[in-house]
Each structure stands twice: as structure tokens, then as C-alpha cells.
C-alpha positions in Angstrom: 11.5 10.7 -13.1 10.3 8.2 -15.6 12.3 9.8 -18.4 15.5 9.9 -16.3 15.1 6.2 -15.4 14.5 5.3 -19.1 17.8 7.2 -20.0 19.8 5.1 -17.5 18.1 1.9 -18.6 19.0 2.8 -22.2 22.7 2.9 -21.2 22.5 -0.5 -19.5 20.4 -2.2 -22.3 23.3 -2.9 -24.7 25.2 -4.9 -22.1 22.1 -7.1 -21.5 21.4 -7.4 -25.2 25.0 -8.6 -25.7 24.1 -11.6 -23.6 20.8 -12.2 -25.3 18.6 -10.4 -22.7 16.8 -7.1 -22.4 15.1 -5.0 -19.8 11.8 -3.1 -19.8 10.6 -0.4 -17.4 7.2 -1.4 -16.0 6.4 1.2 -13.4 7.8 3.5 -10.7 6.1 3.7 -7.3 7.4 5.7 -4.4 11.0 5.5 -5.7 10.8 1.7 -6.3 11.6 1.0 -10.0 9.8 -2.0 -11.3 11.4 -3.7 -14.4 10.8 -6.8 -16.4 13.9 -8.8 -17.5 13.4 -10.4 -20.9 15.1 -12.9 -23.1 18.1 -14.8 -21.6 17.9 -12.5 -18.5 14.5 -13.8 -17.6 15.7 -17.3 -16.8 19.3 -16.6 -15.9 20.6 -17.7 -12.5 22.5 -14.4 -12.2 19.5 -12.2 -13.0 19.1 -11.1 -9.3 22.7 -10.0 -9.1 22.5 -8.2 -12.4 19.4 -6.4 -11.1 20.9 -5.3 -7.8 24.6 -4.8 -8.6 24.1 -3.5 -12.2 20.7 -1.9 -12.7 19.9 -0.7 -9.2 23.4 0.6 -8.6 23.5 2.5 -11.9 20.0 4.0 -11.3 20.9 5.1 -7.7 24.1 6.7 -8.9 22.3 8.9 -11.4 18.9 9.3 -9.7 19.2 9.6 -5.9 15.4 9.3 -5.5 15.5 5.7 -6.5 15.0 3.5 -3.5 15.3 0.1 -5.1 14.7 -1.9 -8.2 12.4 -4.9 -8.3 11.8 -7.5 -11.1 8.2 -8.2 -12.0 6.7 -10.8 -14.3 
């Protein structure tokens, strides 16, 4: 599952990098994907929306086993 998640994140990454941010996969536990937002994304007021509406939605579309996505420090 980790490789599948990484492939989806690699598709999303250029969008985040265009705004000065980035994303890193930290862990996957029981279908919960833990990521770290970096750069401009780390302090952005819209980071939670990006996480849920962008990253989580994309992951769930391609990998039904994904339950949710959480940001960790």
C-alpha cells in the first residue's frame, strides 16, 4: 500500500511545489495515511483544506483502503 500511496502523492506534489510547499509520507496505520506538509504548506491557513479536499480525496479515489489523511509534525 505504501508504494501506491507514494505514487498518488507524487502526482499531487507538483501542485504543492508550485505554491512553495511540499508533502512527505510519514506512515500508514490501519488505513490512516500520515503526512507532513512542508515549506509554504506547513504554515498555510488553507493547509487543512488542501489536505482533506486535495490529498485525501485523491488518495481515496485511487486507493479505497485509505480511511483518512492526517497531518503530523
